[in-house]
KOLTOR-390054 format. One line per 8 residues: number of its first residue (from 1); for each residue x, y, z of C-alpha. Coordinates in steps of 0.05 Angstrom, whole numbers. Layout:
<recs>
NUM) X Y Z; ...
</recs>
This chain:
<recs>
1) 367 68 847; 315 35 892; 335 -5 951; 305 -68 924; 352 -67 867; 409 -83 915; 382 -128 969; 333 -185 979
9) 302 -211 1044; 325 -280 1030; 397 -262 1036; 389 -236 1108; 372 -305 1131; 444 -326 1121; 471 -275 1173; 488 -306 1240
17) 445 -287 1300; 501 -255 1340; 527 -210 1285; 493 -147 1311; 518 -160 1381; 589 -168 1359; 586 -103 1321; 561 -64 1380
25) 614 -93 1426; 667 -78 1377; 645 -6 1371; 644 4 1447; 713 -26 1455; 742 16 1400; 723 80 1436; 748 61 1505
33) 817 30 1495; 880 49 1459; 885 26 1389; 939 -26 1381; 971 -50 1319; 934 -106 1285; 939 -138 1219; 895 -111 1165
41) 829 -147 1157; 824 -195 1099; 795 -165 1037; 721 -175 1028; 693 -210 969; 662 -153 930; 619 -200 890; 585 -228 952
49) 570 -172 1002; 534 -192 1066; 469 -161 1088; 498 -139 1154; 553 -100 1122; 504 -66 1075; 457 -48 1131; 514 -22 1173
57) 537 22 1116; 467 49 1108; 460 64 1182; 527 99 1184; 507 139 1125; 442 160 1159; 475 180 1226; 537 214 1200
65) 535 290 1196; 532 323 1128; 595 334 1089; 609 358 1020; 602 307 966; 668 281 938; 682 277 865; 684 208 837
73) 749 218 800; 781 239 865; 761 174 899; 785 135 841; 854 168 841; 858 158 916; 842 85 908; 895 76 855
81) 946 100 907; 933 36 949; 932 -21 899; 950 -73 952; 888 -59 993; 844 -98 946; 854 -158 901; 845 -154 827
89) 785 -194 806; 767 -191 733; 698 -219 745; 638 -176 760; 597 -179 824; 534 -218 829; 495 -153 835; 516 -127 768
97) 567 -77 796; 634 -69 764; 697 -65 803; 701 10 802; 629 17 828; 639 -26 891; 663 9 954; 694 -29 1011
105) 677 12 1073; 728 -27 1115; 786 -2 1073; 821 58 1103; 834 85 1034; 760 87 1019; 736 124 1082; 700 186 1061
113) 731 249 1090; 721 322 1083; 748 357 1021; 806 389 1059; 827 324 1090; 824 288 1024; 872 338 994; 924 321 1047
121) 917 246 1038; 930 244 964; 993 213 937; 1047 266 939; 1071 243 872; 1005 261 839; 1001 331 810; 963 380 852
129) 905 420 825; 868 482 849; 804 470 890; 738 480 857; 687 531 880; 648 475 915; 711 453 951; 729 523 974
137) 674 526 1027; 682 550 1097; 723 507 1144; 682 456 1184; 663 476 1255; 689 438 1314; 628 392 1325; 627 369 1254
145) 701 355 1255; 693 314 1320; 637 273 1289; 679 257 1229; 737 236 1274; 691 191 1316; 666 157 1253; 736 145 1231
153) 754 115 1298; 693 71 1297; 712 44 1229; 783 31 1253; 816 82 1208; 871 124 1237; 905 183 1203; 961 229 1220
161) 921 287 1192; 873 328 1233; 810 361 1209; 816 435 1197; 783 478 1249; 747 543 1240; 799 581 1280; 863 559 1241
169) 892 629 1232; 962 606 1247; 962 557 1188; 935 611 1143; 991 659 1164; 1043 606 1151; 1014 592 1082; 1014 667 1066
177) 1087 673 1086; 1106 615 1043; 1068 645 984; 1105 711 993; 1172 675 996; 1155 637 933; 1135 701 897; 1201 734 917
185) 1239 674 893; 1201 675 827; 1218 749 818; 1291 735 833; 1293 679 782; 1260 723 730; 1311 778 742; 1367 727 736
193) 1337 702 671; 1334 773 643; 1406 785 663; 1428 721 629; 1391 740 566; 1425 808 565; 1492 775 575; 1477 727 519
201) 1460 784 473; 1524 821 491; 1564 759 479; 1531 749 411; 1547 820 391; 1618 813 415; 1624 749 376; 1598 783 314
209) 1649 839 323; 1705 791 336; 1685 750 277; 1688 811 232; 1755 832 261; 1782 762 253; 1759 761 181; 1793 827 167
217) 1857 806 203; 1857 739 167; 1845 774 100; 1901 824 113; 1946 767 134; 1930 727 71; 1939 789 29; 2006 804 62
225) 2026 731 54; 2009 732 -20; 2047 797 -29; 2106 769 8; 2105 706 -33; 2100 746 -97; 2159 789 -78; 2199 728 -57
233) 2184 695 -124; 2204 758 -161; 2268 764 -121; 2283 690 -132; 2272 698 -206; 2316 760 -208; 2369 724 -167; 2366 663 -213
241) 2372 708 -274; 2430 746 -244; 2464 682 -224; 2455 653 -293; 2481 717 -324; 2541 718 -278; 2554 645 -293; 2553 659 -367
249) 2599 719 -358; 2647 678 -315; 2649 622 -365; 2661 672 -421; 2716 706 -381; 2748 639 -365; 2749 619 -438; 2776 687 -458
257) 2830 682 -405; 2850 613 -429; 2853 637 -501; 2895 697 -480; 2943 653 -441; 2951 608 -501; 2963 667 -547; 3012 696 -497
265) 3053 632 -495; 3058 632 -570; 3077 705 -570; 3130 694 -516; 3159 638 -557; 3160 681 -620; 3190 739 -581; 3244 695 -551
273) 3264 670 -620; 3264 740 -648; 3305 766 -590; 3356 711 -599; 3362 724 -674; 3369 799 -662; 3423 789 -609; 3464 744 -656
281) 3460 795 -711; 3479 852 -664; 3537 811 -637; 3569 801 -706; 3563 874 -722; 3594 896 -656; 3653 848 -666; 3674 883 -730
289) 3681 951 -697; 3710 931 -630; 3775 964 -606; 3831 935 -565; 3827 954 -492; 3862 933 -429; 3825 876 -397; 3815 882 -322
297) 3851 832 -279; 3820 765 -270; 3776 763 -209; 3735 712 -176; 3684 683 -224; 3613 704 -214; 3555 732 -253; 3569 792 -296
305) 3517 833 -258; 3497 874 -318; 3425 852 -320; 3433 800 -375; 3442 725 -373; 3513 700 -383; 3490 649 -434; 3465 705 -479
313) 3532 741 -475; 3571 678 -488; 3531 661 -549; 3541 729 -580; 3615 736 -562; 3663 731 -621; 3720 708 -577; 3693 638 -572
321) 3663 586 -615; 3595 557 -606; 3626 491 -585; 3668 523 -530; 3636 511 -462; 3683 546 -414; 3683 619 -397; 3745 656 -416
329) 3773 725 -418; 3765 760 -485; 3827 772 -527; 3854 841 -533; 3815 884 -580; 3754 840 -576; 3723 870 -513; 3648 858 -506
337) 3609 923 -513; 3534 939 -510; 3496 1001 -528; 3469 1041 -470; 3397 1034 -488; 3398 957 -488; 3397 950 -412; 3347 981 -364
345) 3404 990 -313; 3460 1042 -316; 3520 1019 -356; 3576 990 -315; 3645 1020 -319; 3697 970 -344; 3756 1017 -333; 3757 1000 -259
353) 3761 932 -226; 3694 903 -210; 3676 912 -138; 3671 850 -96; 3601 825 -89; 3581 799 -21; 3539 738 -17; 3484 778 18
361) 3475 822 -44; 3467 766 -93; 3393 751 -78; 3374 824 -86; 3407 827 -154; 3371 764 -175; 3304 791 -151; 3314 855 -190
369) 3329 816 -252; 3266 773 -243; 3223 835 -232; 3249 868 -295; 3240 806 -335; 3169 796 -311; 3149 868 -324; 3177 877 -393
377) 3140 820 -428; 3074 841 -394; 3081 913 -421; 3099 888 -489; 3040 839 -488; 2991 894 -468; 3017 940 -523; 3013 885 -574
385) 2941 868 -556; 2922 942 -559; 2953 949 -628; 2917 886 -652; 2851 911 -625; 2857 979 -658; 2878 949 -725; 2822 898 -725
393) 2767 946 -703; 2703 947 -744; 2640 988 -735; 2599 928 -755; 2616 856 -771; 2600 859 -844; 2640 920 -862; 2713 936 -872
401) 2761 950 -816; 2759 1021 -792; 2831 1033 -811; 2817 1011 -882; 2757 1058 -885; 2799 1116 -860; 2846 1107 -920; 2790 1136 -962
409) 2787 1202 -924; 2836 1259 -918; 2832 1330 -893; 2816 1384 -944; 2882 1419 -927; 2924 1355 -932; 2893 1313 -986; 2958 1277 -1002
417) 2956 1241 -935; 2899 1198 -911; 2871 1197 -841; 2891 1124 -835; 2964 1143 -846; 2962 1195 -790; 2928 1145 -744; 2979 1089 -760
425) 3037 1136 -746; 3010 1150 -677; 2997 1076 -666; 3066 1051 -686; 3109 1107 -658; 3143 1090 -593; 3112 1124 -533; 3148 1181 -501
433) 3148 1148 -432; 3154 1078 -405; 3085 1081 -372; 3041 1022 -391; 2985 1069 -411; 3029 1115 -452; 3011 1083 -518; 2936 1086 -504
441) 2940 1160 -486; 2984 1174 -547; 2934 1142 -595; 2874 1173 -561; 2904 1243 -565; 2920 1231 -638; 2848 1213 -652; 2824 1274 -613
449) 2872 1316 -656; 2842 1288 -719; 2772 1301 -692; 2791 1374 -677; 2820 1384 -747; 2757 1356 -779; 2713 1402 -739; 2757 1462 -755
457) 2755 1447 -830; 2681 1426 -827; 2698 1358 -853; 2646 1318 -814; 2642 1252 -852; 2696 1213 -814; 2677 1238 -744; 2635 1177 -729
465) 2694 1131 -746; 2741 1171 -703; 2693 1169 -644; 2686 1093 -651; 2761 1084 -651; 2768 1129 -590; 2717 1088 -552; 2753 1024 -572
473) 2819 1052 -549; 2791 1068 -480; 2747 1007 -474; 2789 968 -424; 2824 1026 -391; 2818 1046 -318; 2782 1109 -295; 2844 1148 -279
481) 2871 1137 -350; 2807 1163 -380; 2809 1223 -333; 2876 1243 -364; 2838 1260 -427; 2787 1306 -395; 2821 1371 -417; 2825 1347 -489
489) 2760 1307 -497; 2706 1346 -459; 2712 1413 -495; 2715 1376 -561; 2651 1338 -545; 2617 1401 -523; 2636 1436 -588; 2610 1378 -629
497) 2544 1376 -591; 2536 1451 -601; 2547 1446 -676; 2496 1390 -683; 2443 1412 -633; 2439 1487 -638; 2411 1492 -709; 2355 1444 -691
505) 2337 1477 -625; 2345 1549 -646; 2347 1548 -722; 2329 1620 -737; 2375 1648 -683; 2433 1604 -704; 2427 1620 -778; 2422 1694 -763
513) 2484 1696 -719; 2527 1650 -762; 2536 1675 -833; 2580 1616 -849; 2527 1565 -833; 2529 1510 -885; 2465 1468 -885; 2495 1414 -928
521) 2555 1406 -882; 2509 1405 -822; 2468 1350 -853; 2531 1310 -865; 2550 1319 -792; 2482 1296 -767; 2485 1235 -812; 2555 1215 -792
529) 2557 1231 -718; 2500 1213 -671; 2488 1258 -611; 2468 1196 -571; 2538 1168 -583; 2569 1234 -561; 2527 1236 -498; 2544 1164 -481
537) 2618 1178 -488; 2611 1241 -445; 2572 1201 -393; 2628 1149 -390; 2679 1203 -378; 2636 1238 -324; 2625 1173 -287; 2699 1159 -286
545) 2712 1230 -261; 2660 1223 -206; 2706 1174 -170; 2752 1231 -151; 2733 1300 -127; 2792 1331 -164; 2772 1296 -228; 2700 1318 -219
553) 2722 1390 -211; 2766 1385 -272; 2710 1354 -314; 2657 1406 -295; 2707 1463 -303; 2716 1440 -375; 2641 1434 -386; 2603 1491 -419
561) 2544 1518 -380; 2509 1539 -444; 2517 1471 -477; 2493 1437 -412; 2427 1475 -415; 2424 1462 -490; 2426 1387 -479; 2368 1394 -429
569) 2322 1429 -479; 2253 1398 -487; 2264 1394 -562; 2316 1340 -554; 2297 1266 -558; 2283 1232 -492; 2344 1186 -498; 2390 1246 -503
577) 2354 1281 -446; 2363 1221 -401; 2438 1217 -418; 2446 1291 -404; 2411 1283 -337; 2455 1225 -318; 2516 1267 -335; 2489 1325 -293
585) 2478 1279 -233; 2554 1269 -228; 2565 1345 -219; 2541 1347 -147; 2597 1364 -99; 2600 1394 -30; 2606 1464 -58; 2578 1464 -129
593) 2526 1437 -177; 2531 1437 -253; 2585 1472 -293; 2638 1507 -251; 2665 1576 -263; 2714 1618 -223; 2666 1676 -212; 2625 1660 -149
601) 2567 1706 -168; 2563 1676 -237; 2568 1606 -208; 2506 1619 -163; 2468 1646 -223; 2486 1585 -265; 2463 1537 -211; 2396 1573 -205
609) 2386 1570 -280; 2403 1496 -280; 2350 1482 -226; 2301 1524 -266; 2312 1481 -328; 2304 1417 -288; 2239 1437 -254; 2209 1463 -319
617) 2226 1398 -352; 2179 1363 -303; 2121 1394 -341; 2148 1401 -411; 2129 1343 -456; 2185 1326 -505; 2166 1323 -577; 2186 1262 -618
625) 2229 1274 -679; 2194 1284 -745; 2170 1219 -776; 2169 1182 -709; 2110 1164 -665; 2094 1205 -603; 2127 1185 -539; 2091 1135 -494
633) 2068 1152 -424; 2120 1103 -397; 2177 1140 -433; 2155 1208 -407; 2148 1179 -336; 2219 1150 -340; 2246 1218 -360; 2212 1251 -300
641) 2239 1197 -254; 2309 1214 -279; 2297 1288 -265; 2274 1272 -194; 2336 1228 -186; 2380 1287 -202; 2343 1331 -152; 2349 1277 -100
649) 2424 1274 -113; 2428 1349 -104; 2393 1343 -36; 2447 1296 -10; 2494 1355 2; 2480 1415 46; 2498 1462 -11; 2449 1428 -58
657) 2394 1426 -5; 2402 1500 8; 2400 1513 -67; 2332 1478 -76; 2302 1504 -11; 2318 1576 -26; 2304 1573 -101; 2245 1617 -119
665) 2205 1565 -158; 2232 1496 -140; 2185 1478 -83; 2124 1508 -117; 2138 1469 -181; 2148 1405 -142; 2080 1415 -110; 2048 1429 -177
673) 2081 1367 -206; 2057 1324 -147; 1985 1348 -157; 1988 1333 -232; 2017 1263 -220; 1964 1245 -168; 1910 1266 -217; 1942 1222 -271
681) 1936 1163 -223; 1861 1163 -233; 1865 1170 -309; 1918 1117 -321; 1897 1043 -320; 1921 1014 -254; 1969 955 -252; 1925 916 -205
689) 1886 863 -242; 1917 877 -310; 1932 818 -355; 2003 824 -380; 2045 786 -430; 2098 740 -403; 2151 780 -441; 2134 844 -404
697) 2120 817 -334; 2182 851 -307; 2170 916 -344; 2138 971 -301; 2072 998 -326; 2055 1071 -334; 2016 1069 -269; 2076 1039 -233
705) 2122 1094 -258; 2072 1149 -240; 2066 1120 -169; 2142 1122 -165; 2143 1196 -184; 2092 1210 -129; 2134 1174 -77; 2198 1209 -98
713) 2166 1278 -99; 2135 1271 -30; 2202 1248 -2; 2237 1308 -34; 2186 1357 -5; 2189 1325 63; 2265 1330 64; 2266 1403 43
721) 2209 1426 87; 2234 1390 149; 2309 1401 141; 2304 1475 123; 2239 1490 159; 2266 1552 195; 2291 1586 133; 2234 1571 85
729) 2174 1617 76; 2126 1565 49; 2071 1615 32; 2119 1655 -11; 2145 1592 -45; 2075 1567 -62; 2053 1636 -85; 2103 1630 -143
737) 2058 1577 -174; 1987 1590 -195; 1941 1558 -144; 2002 1532 -107; 1973 1532 -37; 1909 1498 -60; 1950 1445 -98; 1993 1436 -36
745) 1933 1420 8; 1898 1377 -43; 1957 1335 -65; 1987 1321 4; 1918 1306 34; 1904 1256 -20; 1970 1222 -5; 1962 1227 70
753) 1893 1195 69; 1906 1146 14; 1871 1079 19; 1928 1047 -23; 1876 1011 -64; 1869 1003 -139; 1890 1070 -168; 1929 1088 -105
761) 1961 1019 -99; 2037 1028 -92; 2039 1091 -50; 2089 1073 4; 2072 1074 78; 2132 1118 92; 2107 1168 40; 2039 1170 73
769) 2072 1184 140; 2115 1238 108; 2053 1272 79; 2020 1270 148; 2082 1299 179; 2084 1357 128; 2010 1373 140; 2016 1369 215
777) 2076 1416 214; 2044 1467 166; 1969 1468 180; 1928 1492 238; 1870 1449 264; 1820 1493 228; 1858 1486 162; 1862 1411 174
785) 1786 1407 177; 1779 1450 115; 1823 1408 70; 1773 1350 75; 1724 1395 39; 1775 1413 -15; 1794 1341 -28; 1725 1312 -36
793) 1692 1369 -74; 1745 1408 -112; 1692 1450 -147; 1657 1472 -84; 1619 1436 -30; 1545 1420 -25; 1513 1374 24; 1474 1328 -22
801) 1448 1279 30; 1462 1306 99; 1425 1372 93; 1358 1343 69; 1362 1288 122; 1374 1339 176; 1315 1379 150; 1268 1320 158
809) 1290 1310 230; 1280 1384 243; 1209 1382 216; 1186 1317 248; 1216 1319 318; 1181 1359 371; 1197 1432 381; 1234 1419 446
817) 1289 1379 411; 1353 1418 401; 1402 1404 344; 1477 1414 346; 1511 1410 278; 1581 1413 249; 1601 1410 176; 1663 1429 136
825) 1615 1466 90; 1599 1531 127; 1545 1547 76; 1505 1483 89; 1513 1490 164; 1492 1563 162; 1432 1546 119; 1407 1494 169
833) 1419 1542 227; 1377 1595 192; 1320 1546 180; 1321 1519 251; 1291 1580 285; 1336 1578 346; 1332 1502 350; 1396 1489 309
841) 1463 1510 337; 1529 1510 299; 1588 1476 333; 1663 1484 323; 1682 1411 319; 1657 1339 323; 1675 1337 397; 1633 1399 409
849) 1573 1364 378; 1585 1302 421; 1591 1343 485; 1522 1374 475; 1482 1317 444; 1450 1253 469; 1451 1217 402; 1502 1230 347
857) 1492 1219 272; 1548 1227 221; 1551 1223 146; 1615 1237 107; 1642 1214 39; 1706 1174 56; 1733 1125 107; 1789 1174 123
865) 1736 1226 139; 1702 1179 187; 1768 1168 223; 1776 1244 227; 1706 1254 255; 1712 1201 309; 1785 1187 323; 1818 1256 322
873) 1851 1261 390; 1830 1331 409; 1770 1346 364; 1739 1278 350; 1674 1248 377; 1712 1198 420; 1749 1255 454; 1683 1272 489
881) 1654 1239 551; 1602 1196 516; 1574 1155 573; 1519 1111 544; 1505 1153 482; 1487 1122 415; 1531 1137 354; 1504 1125 284
889) 1548 1131 223; 1509 1134 157; 1572 1139 113; 1587 1088 59; 1658 1068 73; 1701 1005 78; 1682 955 132; 1752 956 162
897) 1747 1030 181; 1678 1021 211; 1701 962 254; 1762 1002 276; 1719 1060 299; 1671 1012 334; 1729 978 370; 1758 1045 391
905) 1689 1066 417; 1682 1002 458; 1753 1009 486; 1747 1082 507; 1672 1085 524; 1646 1016 543; 1575 1039 554; 1569 1076 487
913) 1543 1040 425; 1568 1051 353; 1526 1029 293; 1539 1031 219; 1476 1051 181; 1490 1068 108; 1432 1092 66; 1406 1082 -4
921) 1358 1125 -44; 1400 1184 -65; 1385 1258 -58; 1312 1248 -79; 1302 1196 -25; 1336 1241 26; 1290 1299 9; 1227 1256 10
929) 1247 1216 71; 1242 1151 32; 1313 1127 45; 1330 1055 60; 1374 1046 122; 1417 984 128; 1432 976 202; 1493 938 226
937) 1457 904 284; 1413 844 298; 1338 839 308; 1348 828 383; 1391 889 395; 1363 927 455; 1373 994 420; 1336 973 357
945) 1270 1007 378; 1306 1073 390; 1344 1067 324; 1282 1049 285; 1243 1107 314; 1296 1158 297; 1314 1133 228; 1240 1127 208
953) 1237 1203 206; 1286 1201 148; 1271 1136 113; 1216 1087 97; 1254 1022 104; 1300 1001 161; 1334 933 156; 1375 903 213
961) 1428 865 174; 1454 819 229; 1515 850 262; 1570 902 261; 1593 925 191; 1541 881 156; 1500 943 140; 1559 969 100
969) 1566 901 66; 1493 906 45; 1503 977 19; 1565 960 -22; 1529 900 -53; 1470 945 -70; 1512 999 -102; 1553 947 -140
977) 1489 919 -170; 1459 988 -182; 1522 1012 -216; 1525 953 -263; 1451 961 -281; 1462 1035 -298; 1519 1015 -345; 1477 960 -376
985) 1417 1005 -387; 1461 1059 -418; 1493 1009 -465; 1426 978 -484; 1396 1046 -497; 1456 1064 -541; 1446 1000 -581; 1372 1014 -591
993) 1380 1087 -611; 1439 1072 -657; 1394 1021 -691; 1339 1073 -701; 1294 1058 -643; 1258 1111 -601; 1285 1107 -530; 1215 1117 -501
1001) 1190 1055 -538; 1250 1017 -512; 1237 1042 -441; 1165 1016 -446; 1192 949 -469; 1239 947 -410; 1184 967 -362; 1139 909 -381
1009) 1193 857 -392; 1249 822 -354; 1294 883 -360; 1249 923 -313; 1286 957 -255; 1285 1019 -214; 1341 1047 -256; 1298 1040 -319
1017) 1234 1066 -287; 1257 1121 -240; 1331 1136 -254; 1337 1125 -329; 1405 1149 -354; 1375 1176 -419; 1352 1248 -412; 1278 1260 -422
1025) 1253 1190 -404; 1241 1202 -330; 1224 1275 -317; 1244 1271 -243; 1310 1235 -256; 1376 1273 -253; 1389 1256 -326; 1331 1300 -346
1033) 1360 1358 -306; 1429 1359 -336; 1451 1302 -290; 1449 1352 -232; 1437 1324 -162; 1432 1250 -149; 1490 1206 -129; 1555 1235 -155
1041) 1597 1193 -202; 1659 1200 -157; 1620 1170 -99; 1596 1113 -143; 1668 1101 -164; 1688 1098 -91; 1632 1051 -70; 1642 1007 -131
1049) 1716 1002 -115; 1701 984 -43; 1654 929 -66; 1707 901 -113; 1758 903 -57; 1710 869 -9; 1699 814 -60; 1773 804 -66
1057) 1780 802 10; 1727 749 19; 1750 709 -41; 1692 721 -89; 1705 719 -164; 1677 778 -203; 1665 776 -278; 1644 849 -287
1065) 1677 883 -228; 1741 909 -261; 1704 930 -324; 1651 968 -286; 1703 1001 -241; 1741 1024 -303; 1678 1058 -331; 1666 1097 -267
1073) 1739 1116 -260; 1739 1142 -330; 1674 1181 -320; 1701 1210 -254; 1762 1237 -290; 1724 1262 -351; 1710 1337 -345; 1643 1327 -379
1081) 1619 1279 -325; 1655 1298 -261; 1612 1320 -202; 1548 1298 -238; 1500 1242 -223; 1529 1172 -231; 1480 1157 -288; 1523 1205 -329
1089) 1558 1142 -353; 1508 1146 -411; 1545 1209 -434; 1613 1179 -420; 1595 1118 -464; 1576 1164 -521; 1501 1164 -513; 1455 1208 -557
1097) 1428 1260 -508; 1394 1302 -563; 1351 1246 -589; 1285 1285 -594; 1303 1316 -661; 1312 1246 -689; 1247 1220 -658; 1196 1278 -659
1105) 1133 1237 -650; 1103 1234 -580; 1104 1166 -546; 1064 1152 -482; 1108 1122 -428; 1078 1064 -390; 1082 1066 -314; 1055 1020 -261
1113) 998 1061 -234; 980 1011 -180; 1050 1013 -152; 1050 1089 -155; 984 1093 -117; 1007 1045 -64; 1071 1084 -54; 1032 1149 -50
1121) 985 1119 2; 1043 1092 43; 1077 1159 42; 1013 1194 63; 1002 1147 122; 1071 1163 148
</recs>
């Protein structure tokens, strides 16, 4: 602006005359004396500036040396830092200037200073900014700085700051040092921040791992708690049932005892009256025949001492009347006389004076009398009850008494006397001894005699009645009483069994050898006498004999070896076989087994034949009698459990253990039986998850019984192989059975590595340990590795996934990379070594691979195999010095095993890292390197770039799933879904074709509708729909149905563990279990469920017309381009 815009000449007239003089004096004094503190000058009125002040400002501006112009915003911010230096006046100046445009040159805060000085005077609270290019000019020289300082002093402004000088190298050095220190500090803080981030990542991974472990532990704890509660409830229920049963029995026994006591009191009363009447009658008869005899001298009165009460003698004596109350001496010729058999004591001699009786002997005489009196009524009562029981016996309630029925029968050689008459004679005849069991034995032997006569005369009709009476006679007798009949009863039972059984077991041989065979009589015998009843009676006798070694020897000496084997023939009904086995179990003694004979050589031969029959019966399936339904699986399993119980009983003695251990075929047949039973586990519906009726809750299922046979057989083998290890040549024993050694390895390995899930649920922990012990004791380390191959692929081994994955790595990695491989399949390993051209090296164990490699990948079928690969003490991966190596397991297994291996890795090798990385895509995806990898890690894992780079050589999709074991969770969920879709597509295709629809048309409908899926488009279960699918190649290749069954079962188990309800899980698992066991489907692609469900594979003959299949060409092109870019 022009100068005239600011000032006018009229205004200068108002300035006093001495103003200029005062300003000059003030300037001189300010440069020559020390500045003293003085109050700040009053603020000027900005709206009325004086002419002198304006002129002074202009003159100072003209004389001052040049300095860089200051930005206006800078002055404004500096002015805001001193709000008290100027008053706030809302009005504008008279010259049209606003507040912010007026500068008070007397204010210290508004003195213009160099750029560097201004920077130092700014409010420290204000944010600093970098200098502009105009501000970063050279430092002022000394003269300029002095001029600025003089101007400041002239204006009365004092500052603690000094103007920078051109030679300030020291300040620059200090600033450089401070910058270096700050940069070092910044680097240190950045390093600390990186370390904290790493620690946070490690903590997150540890938390993930712990969370998974906690989930598994909690699940196992809940599962154990539920199992414990279930067992407790079952035991409580059993206890309550037993208690109720015992209570009922006790109540029944009490009522029966009360009734018997009441009956006994009536009988005692009747007997007392009868005895009194008999004594009176006998007394009158004796009085008529009495002779006169000399009466002994009268002695001191006391009891007669003849064992009878004096009152009885007095009543019967003819020398007194009934009214006479005093004792007196009989008259001559009327001497009291008793028959010798009336008293149980020896008759007293009356020819001599009675000896004096001391007082001390009186109690003993009285005691003897009481004992005799108490014994005699009890014996009589027992005999009376026995007679009543035998006379009132009935075979059934609604029929006649057995004695009445026997009146209708008589022996052909004595037709004038009925069998009832012979029986009643034995029942009413006095026993030959005073033993309380004499009558029972007498009647029993009479019945056995009748039985023998009927057999001899081939009169079989009454035999059933005689057997029932014999059982009734011995019903309440003690064991030692029954054992007294062994010599009479056992041979008779054996002969009866032989007569009934032999014609049905060996009809042609029996009819040829016996010319007198009468078919009609034999039919009568079969109809009248049940073999089951005979075996039950024989079992009762054998169990009584088993209580005493002498009785056992007597029983089995009476037993016929031939008949024993005959009762164990597979042609007999199961009920009779079980009874015969229970009888045979009682024959085990310290020196014998089975029937006993005096010839030692013959005895050994008989025992071997008995073991032969028992072990053969493990495989023979009994045939049901004609007209009856075939036996159930449960019935056959119960029979085999009974056989194993007998063998277990034999093992309890050293003699029996030696017999089984040294038998030529026993161990081999047990191994063969174990292998067959384990195979049946996978074909029999498991008990887990089955809906059962309330009436059969306590009944074991077929699967439960088969599991029990597996447990018992392993225990038997473990006992024999460990107890008699030094004397058994196992190779020779197994060679006696076809494929014995192979079955030995397969069966025991399946038990040893059992997951105890679903089909294997119920195998005991002790049995698993026993199987491990047997294998450890028998196998070498090399054989131990080989059995894994035999278990998983019993028809041969072929690396479906691992070999093509390794080929992709071999082709895509640089030629300097070396490969170290180990596989149980020597063929697959040798094939890769041959293709590697000196880059692939075969190793002897998993540890050998880990020793020579920087990164380890593994892929095996089962969780037990993963444990073997990593956790084997001497040959596993963790046995190596891993350092910071990366371990990647691509197996599809249970999450618990993966977490266990990861925990073991962290504990033994803290710097190493274990990852689960299961794959999806099948054999085709493995060959084409289009697999999907599901990584058990997070997106922030530091090793993720290395993992992604390596796995991308084998797959097209790598998904970090969040943490340890979550990759396996994703894989199990995927296979569960894929398996259900394959079943659904198979069933839908079956419905369409059965209705007359071309499967290609139906596939097109699926492809363009909501049923579209990869299974329909690329893996169709129907042969001929997808040319590249395994179904069109005879279901060869692909994902084997056994592996799908395993993965599906793991998914179902995981759902149960985490508490997820499944609607289709058990049904789908049953389909894959059935297909895995079906010989038409085993070892084929999992889509073979179409065949298992009865699909029409030869459908082209029914639909000869060609149908074009629709495919998504855009998707195919995109996929092809993506594969080409890789």
